[in-house]
mmCIF file of the N, C-alpha and C atoms, coordinates in Angstrom:
data_MODEL
# 
_entry.id   MODEL 
# 
loop_
_atom_site.group_PDB 
_atom_site.id 
_atom_site.type_symbol 
_atom_site.label_atom_id 
_atom_site.label_alt_id 
_atom_site.label_comp_id 
_atom_site.label_asym_id 
_atom_site.label_entity_id 
_atom_site.label_seq_id 
_atom_site.pdbx_PDB_ins_code 
_atom_site.Cartn_x 
_atom_site.Cartn_y 
_atom_site.Cartn_z 
_atom_site.occupancy 
_atom_site.B_iso_or_equiv 
_atom_site.pdbx_formal_charge 
_atom_site.auth_seq_id 
_atom_site.auth_comp_id 
_atom_site.auth_asym_id 
_atom_site.auth_atom_id 
_atom_site.pdbx_PDB_model_num 
ATOM 1   N N  . MET A 1 1  ? 199.749 150.389 122.989 1.00 0.00 ? 1  MET A N  1 
ATOM 2   C CA . MET A 1 1  ? 198.939 151.195 122.333 1.00 0.00 ? 1  MET A CA 1 
ATOM 3   C C  . MET A 1 1  ? 199.579 152.469 122.102 1.00 0.00 ? 1  MET A C  1 
ATOM 4   N N  . CYS A 1 2  ? 199.806 153.165 120.752 1.00 0.00 ? 2  CYS A N  1 
ATOM 5   C CA . CYS A 1 2  ? 200.458 154.552 120.771 1.00 0.00 ? 2  CYS A CA 1 
ATOM 6   C C  . CYS A 1 2  ? 199.900 155.629 121.176 1.00 0.00 ? 2  CYS A C  1 
ATOM 7   N N  . ASP A 1 3  ? 200.392 156.683 121.134 1.00 0.00 ? 3  ASP A N  1 
ATOM 8   C CA . ASP A 1 3  ? 200.459 158.037 121.556 1.00 0.00 ? 3  ASP A CA 1 
ATOM 9   C C  . ASP A 1 3  ? 198.991 158.524 121.077 1.00 0.00 ? 3  ASP A C  1 
ATOM 10  N N  . LEU A 1 4  ? 198.823 158.553 119.492 1.00 0.00 ? 4  LEU A N  1 
ATOM 11  C CA . LEU A 1 4  ? 197.481 158.890 119.315 1.00 0.00 ? 4  LEU A CA 1 
ATOM 12  C C  . LEU A 1 4  ? 196.588 157.866 119.692 1.00 0.00 ? 4  LEU A C  1 
ATOM 13  N N  . CYS A 1 5  ? 196.636 156.754 119.982 1.00 0.00 ? 5  CYS A N  1 
ATOM 14  C CA . CYS A 1 5  ? 195.413 155.932 120.410 1.00 0.00 ? 5  CYS A CA 1 
ATOM 15  C C  . CYS A 1 5  ? 195.116 156.174 121.825 1.00 0.00 ? 5  CYS A C  1 
ATOM 16  N N  . ARG A 1 6  ? 196.088 156.441 122.778 1.00 0.00 ? 6  ARG A N  1 
ATOM 17  C CA . ARG A 1 6  ? 196.219 157.088 123.710 1.00 0.00 ? 6  ARG A CA 1 
ATOM 18  C C  . ARG A 1 6  ? 195.017 158.083 124.261 1.00 0.00 ? 6  ARG A C  1 
ATOM 19  N N  . ASP A 1 7  ? 195.043 159.112 123.027 1.00 0.00 ? 7  ASP A N  1 
ATOM 20  C CA . ASP A 1 7  ? 194.034 159.860 123.250 1.00 0.00 ? 7  ASP A CA 1 
ATOM 21  C C  . ASP A 1 7  ? 192.937 159.871 122.683 1.00 0.00 ? 7  ASP A C  1 
ATOM 22  N N  . SER A 1 8  ? 192.787 158.889 122.564 1.00 0.00 ? 8  SER A N  1 
ATOM 23  C CA . SER A 1 8  ? 191.246 158.268 121.546 1.00 0.00 ? 8  SER A CA 1 
ATOM 24  C C  . SER A 1 8  ? 190.034 158.826 122.282 1.00 0.00 ? 8  SER A C  1 
ATOM 25  N N  . TRP A 1 9  ? 190.277 159.574 123.768 1.00 0.00 ? 9  TRP A N  1 
ATOM 26  C CA . TRP A 1 9  ? 189.348 159.919 124.217 1.00 0.00 ? 9  TRP A CA 1 
ATOM 27  C C  . TRP A 1 9  ? 188.655 161.543 123.939 1.00 0.00 ? 9  TRP A C  1 
ATOM 28  N N  . GLN A 1 10 ? 190.089 162.106 122.966 1.00 0.00 ? 10 GLN A N  1 
ATOM 29  C CA . GLN A 1 10 ? 189.677 163.382 122.311 1.00 0.00 ? 10 GLN A CA 1 
ATOM 30  C C  . GLN A 1 10 ? 188.178 163.451 121.453 1.00 0.00 ? 10 GLN A C  1 
ATOM 31  N N  . PRO A 1 11 ? 187.677 164.558 121.286 1.00 0.00 ? 11 PRO A N  1 
ATOM 32  C CA . PRO A 1 11 ? 186.492 164.459 120.671 1.00 0.00 ? 11 PRO A CA 1 
ATOM 33  C C  . PRO A 1 11 ? 187.164 164.553 118.834 1.00 0.00 ? 11 PRO A C  1 
ATOM 34  N N  . TRP A 1 12 ? 188.159 164.898 118.660 1.00 0.00 ? 12 TRP A N  1 
ATOM 35  C CA . TRP A 1 12 ? 188.836 165.217 117.419 1.00 0.00 ? 12 TRP A CA 1 
ATOM 36  C C  . TRP A 1 12 ? 189.745 163.777 116.852 1.00 0.00 ? 12 TRP A C  1 
ATOM 37  N N  . ILE A 1 13 ? 189.348 162.978 117.646 1.00 0.00 ? 13 ILE A N  1 
ATOM 38  C CA . ILE A 1 13 ? 190.761 161.879 117.383 1.00 0.00 ? 13 ILE A CA 1 
ATOM 39  C C  . ILE A 1 13 ? 190.023 160.620 116.153 1.00 0.00 ? 13 ILE A C  1 
ATOM 40  N N  . HIS A 1 14 ? 188.388 160.825 115.977 1.00 0.00 ? 14 HIS A N  1 
ATOM 41  C CA . HIS A 1 14 ? 188.584 159.983 114.608 1.00 0.00 ? 14 HIS A CA 1 
ATOM 42  C C  . HIS A 1 14 ? 188.772 161.188 113.391 1.00 0.00 ? 14 HIS A C  1 
ATOM 43  N N  . LYS A 1 15 ? 188.885 162.446 113.411 1.00 0.00 ? 15 LYS A N  1 
ATOM 44  C CA . LYS A 1 15 ? 189.716 162.753 112.199 1.00 0.00 ? 15 LYS A CA 1 
ATOM 45  C C  . LYS A 1 15 ? 191.098 162.426 112.049 1.00 0.00 ? 15 LYS A C  1 
ATOM 46  N N  . GLN A 1 16 ? 191.857 162.070 112.867 1.00 0.00 ? 16 GLN A N  1 
ATOM 47  C CA . GLN A 1 16 ? 193.348 161.717 113.074 1.00 0.00 ? 16 GLN A CA 1 
ATOM 48  C C  . GLN A 1 16 ? 193.453 160.241 112.154 1.00 0.00 ? 16 GLN A C  1 
ATOM 49  N N  . TYR A 1 17 ? 192.401 159.478 112.661 1.00 0.00 ? 17 TYR A N  1 
ATOM 50  C CA . TYR A 1 17 ? 192.152 158.102 111.828 1.00 0.00 ? 17 TYR A CA 1 
ATOM 51  C C  . TYR A 1 17 ? 192.161 157.849 109.977 1.00 0.00 ? 17 TYR A C  1 
ATOM 52  N N  . ILE A 1 18 ? 192.487 156.847 109.492 1.00 0.00 ? 18 ILE A N  1 
ATOM 53  C CA . ILE A 1 18 ? 192.219 156.413 108.745 1.00 0.00 ? 18 ILE A CA 1 
ATOM 54  C C  . ILE A 1 18 ? 190.756 156.148 108.013 1.00 0.00 ? 18 ILE A C  1 
ATOM 55  N N  . GLU A 1 19 ? 190.015 156.703 107.258 1.00 0.00 ? 19 GLU A N  1 
ATOM 56  C CA . GLU A 1 19 ? 188.543 156.096 107.288 1.00 0.00 ? 19 GLU A CA 1 
ATOM 57  C C  . GLU A 1 19 ? 188.944 154.728 106.468 1.00 0.00 ? 19 GLU A C  1 
ATOM 58  N N  . LEU A 1 20 ? 188.414 153.600 106.548 1.00 0.00 ? 20 LEU A N  1 
ATOM 59  C CA . LEU A 1 20 ? 188.493 152.305 105.716 1.00 0.00 ? 20 LEU A CA 1 
ATOM 60  C C  . LEU A 1 20 ? 187.220 152.254 104.986 1.00 0.00 ? 20 LEU A C  1 
ATOM 61  N N  . ALA A 1 21 ? 185.893 152.343 105.694 1.00 0.00 ? 21 ALA A N  1 
ATOM 62  C CA . ALA A 1 21 ? 184.319 151.944 105.225 1.00 0.00 ? 21 ALA A CA 1 
ATOM 63  C C  . ALA A 1 21 ? 183.850 152.868 106.226 1.00 0.00 ? 21 ALA A C  1 
ATOM 64  N N  . ARG A 1 22 ? 182.495 152.828 105.657 1.00 0.00 ? 22 ARG A N  1 
ATOM 65  C CA . ARG A 1 22 ? 181.464 153.314 106.187 1.00 0.00 ? 22 ARG A CA 1 
ATOM 66  C C  . ARG A 1 22 ? 180.153 152.769 106.294 1.00 0.00 ? 22 ARG A C  1 
ATOM 67  N N  . ASP A 1 23 ? 179.220 152.549 107.185 1.00 0.00 ? 23 ASP A N  1 
ATOM 68  C CA . ASP A 1 23 ? 177.823 152.234 107.081 1.00 0.00 ? 23 ASP A CA 1 
ATOM 69  C C  . ASP A 1 23 ? 176.882 152.804 107.748 1.00 0.00 ? 23 ASP A C  1 
ATOM 70  N N  . PHE A 1 24 ? 176.607 153.559 106.458 1.00 0.00 ? 24 PHE A N  1 
ATOM 71  C CA . PHE A 1 24 ? 175.378 154.636 106.241 1.00 0.00 ? 24 PHE A CA 1 
ATOM 72  C C  . PHE A 1 24 ? 174.297 154.159 107.305 1.00 0.00 ? 24 PHE A C  1 
ATOM 73  N N  . GLU A 1 25 ? 173.745 152.990 107.380 1.00 0.00 ? 25 GLU A N  1 
ATOM 74  C CA . GLU A 1 25 ? 172.704 152.323 108.427 1.00 0.00 ? 25 GLU A CA 1 
ATOM 75  C C  . GLU A 1 25 ? 173.165 152.806 110.226 1.00 0.00 ? 25 GLU A C  1 
ATOM 76  N N  . ARG A 1 26 ? 174.168 152.243 110.030 1.00 0.00 ? 26 ARG A N  1 
ATOM 77  C CA . ARG A 1 26 ? 174.481 152.081 111.390 1.00 0.00 ? 26 ARG A CA 1 
ATOM 78  C C  . ARG A 1 26 ? 175.055 153.364 111.547 1.00 0.00 ? 26 ARG A C  1 
ATOM 79  N N  . HIS A 1 27 ? 175.403 154.589 110.999 1.00 0.00 ? 27 HIS A N  1 
ATOM 80  C CA . HIS A 1 27 ? 176.288 155.671 111.358 1.00 0.00 ? 27 HIS A CA 1 
ATOM 81  C C  . HIS A 1 27 ? 177.539 155.278 111.828 1.00 0.00 ? 27 HIS A C  1 
ATOM 82  N N  . ALA A 1 28 ? 178.377 154.615 111.405 1.00 0.00 ? 28 ALA A N  1 
ATOM 83  C CA . ALA A 1 28 ? 179.477 153.840 111.805 1.00 0.00 ? 28 ALA A CA 1 
ATOM 84  C C  . ALA A 1 28 ? 180.599 153.976 110.735 1.00 0.00 ? 28 ALA A C  1 
ATOM 85  N N  . GLU A 1 29 ? 182.028 153.967 111.164 1.00 0.00 ? 29 GLU A N  1 
ATOM 86  C CA . GLU A 1 29 ? 183.211 154.205 110.648 1.00 0.00 ? 29 GLU A CA 1 
ATOM 87  C C  . GLU A 1 29 ? 183.842 153.174 110.850 1.00 0.00 ? 29 GLU A C  1 
ATOM 88  N N  . LEU A 1 30 ? 184.671 152.494 110.003 1.00 0.00 ? 30 LEU A N  1 
ATOM 89  C CA . LEU A 1 30 ? 185.867 151.550 110.214 1.00 0.00 ? 30 LEU A CA 1 
ATOM 90  C C  . LEU A 1 30 ? 186.824 152.171 109.809 1.00 0.00 ? 30 LEU A C  1 
ATOM 91  N N  . CYS A 1 31 ? 187.728 152.662 110.876 1.00 0.00 ? 31 CYS A N  1 
ATOM 92  C CA . CYS A 1 31 ? 188.639 153.323 110.633 1.00 0.00 ? 31 CYS A CA 1 
ATOM 93  C C  . CYS A 1 31 ? 190.486 152.667 111.240 1.00 0.00 ? 31 CYS A C  1 
ATOM 94  N N  . GLU A 1 32 ? 191.071 152.850 110.931 1.00 0.00 ? 32 GLU A N  1 
ATOM 95  C CA . GLU A 1 32 ? 192.656 152.475 111.287 1.00 0.00 ? 32 GLU A CA 1 
ATOM 96  C C  . GLU A 1 32 ? 193.209 153.846 111.775 1.00 0.00 ? 32 GLU A C  1 
ATOM 97  N N  . CYS A 1 33 ? 194.100 153.541 112.698 1.00 0.00 ? 33 CYS A N  1 
ATOM 98  C CA . CYS A 1 33 ? 195.266 154.426 113.719 1.00 0.00 ? 33 CYS A CA 1 
ATOM 99  C C  . CYS A 1 33 ? 196.454 154.305 112.342 1.00 0.00 ? 33 CYS A C  1 
ATOM 100 N N  . PRO A 1 34 ? 197.039 155.261 111.973 1.00 0.00 ? 34 PRO A N  1 
ATOM 101 C CA . PRO A 1 34 ? 198.200 155.496 110.683 1.00 0.00 ? 34 PRO A CA 1 
ATOM 102 C C  . PRO A 1 34 ? 199.543 155.206 111.195 1.00 0.00 ? 34 PRO A C  1 
ATOM 103 N N  . GLN A 1 35 ? 199.446 155.253 113.171 1.00 0.00 ? 35 GLN A N  1 
ATOM 104 C CA . GLN A 1 35 ? 200.631 154.815 113.745 1.00 0.00 ? 35 GLN A CA 1 
ATOM 105 C C  . GLN A 1 35 ? 200.882 153.744 113.880 1.00 0.00 ? 35 GLN A C  1 
ATOM 106 N N  . CYS A 1 36 ? 199.710 153.226 114.491 1.00 0.00 ? 36 CYS A N  1 
ATOM 107 C CA . CYS A 1 36 ? 200.166 151.600 115.101 1.00 0.00 ? 36 CYS A CA 1 
ATOM 108 C C  . CYS A 1 36 ? 199.189 150.499 114.271 1.00 0.00 ? 36 CYS A C  1 
ATOM 109 N N  . GLY A 1 37 ? 198.194 151.143 113.550 1.00 0.00 ? 37 GLY A N  1 
ATOM 110 C CA . GLY A 1 37 ? 197.191 150.167 112.691 1.00 0.00 ? 37 GLY A CA 1 
ATOM 111 C C  . GLY A 1 37 ? 196.156 149.409 113.678 1.00 0.00 ? 37 GLY A C  1 
ATOM 112 N N  . SER A 1 38 ? 195.705 149.900 114.735 1.00 0.00 ? 38 SER A N  1 
ATOM 113 C CA . SER A 1 38 ? 194.867 149.571 115.469 1.00 0.00 ? 38 SER A CA 1 
ATOM 114 C C  . SER A 1 38 ? 193.568 150.014 114.602 1.00 0.00 ? 38 SER A C  1 
ATOM 115 N N  . LEU A 1 39 ? 192.282 149.311 114.758 1.00 0.00 ? 39 LEU A N  1 
ATOM 116 C CA . LEU A 1 39 ? 191.308 149.135 114.290 1.00 0.00 ? 39 LEU A CA 1 
ATOM 117 C C  . LEU A 1 39 ? 189.874 150.280 114.874 1.00 0.00 ? 39 LEU A C  1 
ATOM 118 N N  . TYR A 1 40 ? 189.227 150.890 114.710 1.00 0.00 ? 40 TYR A N  1 
ATOM 119 C CA . TYR A 1 40 ? 188.227 151.314 115.675 1.00 0.00 ? 40 TYR A CA 1 
ATOM 120 C C  . TYR A 1 40 ? 186.799 151.477 114.644 1.00 0.00 ? 40 TYR A C  1 
ATOM 121 N N  . GLU A 1 41 ? 186.194 150.924 115.539 1.00 0.00 ? 41 GLU A N  1 
ATOM 122 C CA . GLU A 1 41 ? 184.595 151.354 114.961 1.00 0.00 ? 41 GLU A CA 1 
ATOM 123 C C  . GLU A 1 41 ? 184.048 152.711 115.471 1.00 0.00 ? 41 GLU A C  1 
ATOM 124 N N  . VAL A 1 42 ? 183.917 153.526 115.063 1.00 0.00 ? 42 VAL A N  1 
ATOM 125 C CA . VAL A 1 42 ? 183.659 154.713 115.210 1.00 0.00 ? 42 VAL A CA 1 
ATOM 126 C C  . VAL A 1 42 ? 182.374 155.363 114.793 1.00 0.00 ? 42 VAL A C  1 
ATOM 127 N N  . PHE A 1 43 ? 181.567 156.108 115.636 1.00 0.00 ? 43 PHE A N  1 
ATOM 128 C CA . PHE A 1 43 ? 180.157 156.688 115.377 1.00 0.00 ? 43 PHE A CA 1 
ATOM 129 C C  . PHE A 1 43 ? 180.425 158.708 115.496 1.00 0.00 ? 43 PHE A C  1 
ATOM 130 N N  . PRO A 1 44 ? 181.015 158.958 114.557 1.00 0.00 ? 44 PRO A N  1 
ATOM 131 C CA . PRO A 1 44 ? 181.231 160.350 114.677 1.00 0.00 ? 44 PRO A CA 1 
ATOM 132 C C  . PRO A 1 44 ? 180.330 161.185 115.183 1.00 0.00 ? 44 PRO A C  1 
ATOM 133 N N  . GLU A 1 45 ? 179.227 161.019 115.410 1.00 0.00 ? 45 GLU A N  1 
ATOM 134 C CA . GLU A 1 45 ? 178.318 161.865 116.401 1.00 0.00 ? 45 GLU A CA 1 
ATOM 135 C C  . GLU A 1 45 ? 178.245 161.631 117.790 1.00 0.00 ? 45 GLU A C  1 
ATOM 136 N N  . ASP A 1 46 ? 178.712 160.568 118.199 1.00 0.00 ? 46 ASP A N  1 
ATOM 137 C CA . ASP A 1 46 ? 178.945 159.538 119.340 1.00 0.00 ? 46 ASP A CA 1 
ATOM 138 C C  . ASP A 1 46 ? 180.373 160.599 120.115 1.00 0.00 ? 46 ASP A C  1 
ATOM 139 N N  . LYS A 1 47 ? 179.977 160.909 121.603 1.00 0.00 ? 47 LYS A N  1 
ATOM 140 C CA . LYS A 1 47 ? 181.178 161.587 122.235 1.00 0.00 ? 47 LYS A CA 1 
ATOM 141 C C  . LYS A 1 47 ? 181.915 160.865 122.884 1.00 0.00 ? 47 LYS A C  1 
ATOM 142 N N  . ALA A 1 48 ? 181.551 159.512 122.902 1.00 0.00 ? 48 ALA A N  1 
ATOM 143 C CA . ALA A 1 48 ? 182.322 158.663 123.620 1.00 0.00 ? 48 ALA A CA 1 
ATOM 144 C C  . ALA A 1 48 ? 183.359 157.930 122.726 1.00 0.00 ? 48 ALA A C  1 
ATOM 145 N N  . PRO A 1 49 ? 184.415 157.674 123.265 1.00 0.00 ? 49 PRO A N  1 
ATOM 146 C CA . PRO A 1 49 ? 185.891 157.404 122.636 1.00 0.00 ? 49 PRO A CA 1 
ATOM 147 C C  . PRO A 1 49 ? 185.327 156.017 121.495 1.00 0.00 ? 49 PRO A C  1 
ATOM 148 N N  . PRO A 1 50 ? 186.107 156.015 120.205 1.00 0.00 ? 50 PRO A N  1 
ATOM 149 C CA . PRO A 1 50 ? 185.632 154.988 119.906 1.00 0.00 ? 50 PRO A CA 1 
ATOM 150 C C  . PRO A 1 50 ? 186.223 153.538 119.946 1.00 0.00 ? 50 PRO A C  1 
ATOM 151 N N  . LYS A 1 51 ? 185.695 152.635 119.669 1.00 0.00 ? 51 LYS A N  1 
ATOM 152 C CA . LYS A 1 51 ? 185.749 151.116 120.399 1.00 0.00 ? 51 LYS A CA 1 
ATOM 153 C C  . LYS A 1 51 ? 186.919 150.345 119.721 1.00 0.00 ? 51 LYS A C  1 
ATOM 154 N N  . GLU A 1 52 ? 188.034 150.289 120.166 1.00 0.00 ? 52 GLU A N  1 
ATOM 155 C CA . GLU A 1 52 ? 189.021 148.834 119.324 1.00 0.00 ? 52 GLU A CA 1 
ATOM 156 C C  . GLU A 1 52 ? 188.218 147.566 118.715 1.00 0.00 ? 52 GLU A C  1 
ATOM 157 N N  . ILE A 1 53 ? 188.590 147.444 117.636 1.00 0.00 ? 53 ILE A N  1 
ATOM 158 C CA . ILE A 1 53 ? 188.276 146.035 117.158 1.00 0.00 ? 53 ILE A CA 1 
ATOM 159 C C  . ILE A 1 53 ? 189.047 145.146 116.858 1.00 0.00 ? 53 ILE A C  1 
ATOM 160 N N  . THR A 1 54 ? 188.894 144.070 116.339 1.00 0.00 ? 54 THR A N  1 
ATOM 161 C CA . THR A 1 54 ? 189.646 143.116 115.889 1.00 0.00 ? 54 THR A CA 1 
ATOM 162 C C  . THR A 1 54 ? 189.619 143.297 114.509 1.00 0.00 ? 54 THR A C  1 
ATOM 163 N N  . LYS A 1 55 ? 190.461 142.422 113.752 1.00 0.00 ? 55 LYS A N  1 
ATOM 164 C CA . LYS A 1 55 ? 190.037 142.770 112.387 1.00 0.00 ? 55 LYS A CA 1 
ATOM 165 C C  . LYS A 1 55 ? 188.811 141.601 112.185 1.00 0.00 ? 55 LYS A C  1 
ATOM 166 N N  . GLU A 1 56 ? 188.808 140.456 112.913 1.00 0.00 ? 56 GLU A N  1 
ATOM 167 C CA . GLU A 1 56 ? 187.870 139.759 112.484 1.00 0.00 ? 56 GLU A CA 1 
ATOM 168 C C  . GLU A 1 56 ? 186.181 140.359 112.850 1.00 0.00 ? 56 GLU A C  1 
ATOM 169 N N  . GLU A 1 57 ? 186.200 140.979 113.972 1.00 0.00 ? 57 GLU A N  1 
ATOM 170 C CA . GLU A 1 57 ? 184.942 142.104 114.090 1.00 0.00 ? 57 GLU A CA 1 
ATOM 171 C C  . GLU A 1 57 ? 184.636 142.865 112.794 1.00 0.00 ? 57 GLU A C  1 
ATOM 172 N N  . GLY A 1 58 ? 185.852 143.897 112.210 1.00 0.00 ? 58 GLY A N  1 
ATOM 173 C CA . GLY A 1 58 ? 186.013 144.661 111.292 1.00 0.00 ? 58 GLY A CA 1 
ATOM 174 C C  . GLY A 1 58 ? 185.254 143.874 109.862 1.00 0.00 ? 58 GLY A C  1 
ATOM 175 N N  . ARG A 1 59 ? 185.909 142.492 110.045 1.00 0.00 ? 59 ARG A N  1 
ATOM 176 C CA . ARG A 1 59 ? 185.108 142.031 108.598 1.00 0.00 ? 59 ARG A CA 1 
ATOM 177 C C  . ARG A 1 59 ? 183.578 141.594 108.549 1.00 0.00 ? 59 ARG A C  1 
ATOM 178 N N  . LYS A 1 60 ? 183.140 141.362 109.678 1.00 0.00 ? 60 LYS A N  1 
ATOM 179 C CA . LYS A 1 60 ? 181.881 141.286 110.350 1.00 0.00 ? 60 LYS A CA 1 
ATOM 180 C C  . LYS A 1 60 ? 181.085 142.297 110.281 1.00 0.00 ? 60 LYS A C  1 
ATOM 181 N N  . ARG A 1 61 ? 181.266 143.571 110.628 1.00 0.00 ? 61 ARG A N  1 
ATOM 182 C CA . ARG A 1 61 ? 180.808 144.758 110.781 1.00 0.00 ? 61 ARG A CA 1 
ATOM 183 C C  . ARG A 1 61 ? 180.409 145.778 109.337 1.00 0.00 ? 61 ARG A C  1 
ATOM 184 N N  . PHE A 1 62 ? 182.047 145.294 108.639 1.00 0.00 ? 62 PHE A N  1 
ATOM 185 C CA . PHE A 1 62 ? 181.978 146.352 107.436 1.00 0.00 ? 62 PHE A CA 1 
ATOM 186 C C  . PHE A 1 62 ? 182.560 145.029 106.126 1.00 0.00 ? 62 PHE A C  1 
ATOM 187 N N  . PRO A 1 63 ? 181.663 144.409 105.833 1.00 0.00 ? 63 PRO A N  1 
ATOM 188 C CA . PRO A 1 63 ? 181.720 143.416 104.879 1.00 0.00 ? 63 PRO A CA 1 
ATOM 189 C C  . PRO A 1 63 ? 182.826 143.670 103.700 1.00 0.00 ? 63 PRO A C  1 
ATOM 190 N N  . GLY A 1 64 ? 183.880 143.662 103.430 1.00 0.00 ? 64 GLY A N  1 
ATOM 191 C CA . GLY A 1 64 ? 184.445 143.497 102.032 1.00 0.00 ? 64 GLY A CA 1 
ATOM 192 C C  . GLY A 1 64 ? 185.286 144.751 102.746 1.00 0.00 ? 64 GLY A C  1 
ATOM 193 N N  . ALA A 1 65 ? 185.829 145.520 103.581 1.00 0.00 ? 65 ALA A N  1 
ATOM 194 C CA . ALA A 1 65 ? 186.493 146.485 103.868 1.00 0.00 ? 65 ALA A CA 1 
ATOM 195 C C  . ALA A 1 65 ? 187.873 145.569 104.028 1.00 0.00 ? 65 ALA A C  1 
ATOM 196 N N  . LEU A 1 66 ? 188.038 144.403 104.708 1.00 0.00 ? 66 LEU A N  1 
ATOM 197 C CA . LEU A 1 66 ? 189.486 144.595 104.816 1.00 0.00 ? 66 LEU A CA 1 
ATOM 198 C C  . LEU A 1 66 ? 190.094 143.196 103.984 1.00 0.00 ? 66 LEU A C  1 
# 
């Protein structure tokens, strides 16, 4: 886990990640950490830290994104 991901509890953190895809129905974004490449499913209006997901999970939740 890199320094940026260690701060994933910060409310501004999703703005630091690279957005790869968006699911408008679920209000979710697939984001990638620019430092270590970890993938996250981000719900921007949620105050909880984003959940790290695997590439396989990312493919299922965001078809065509990876």
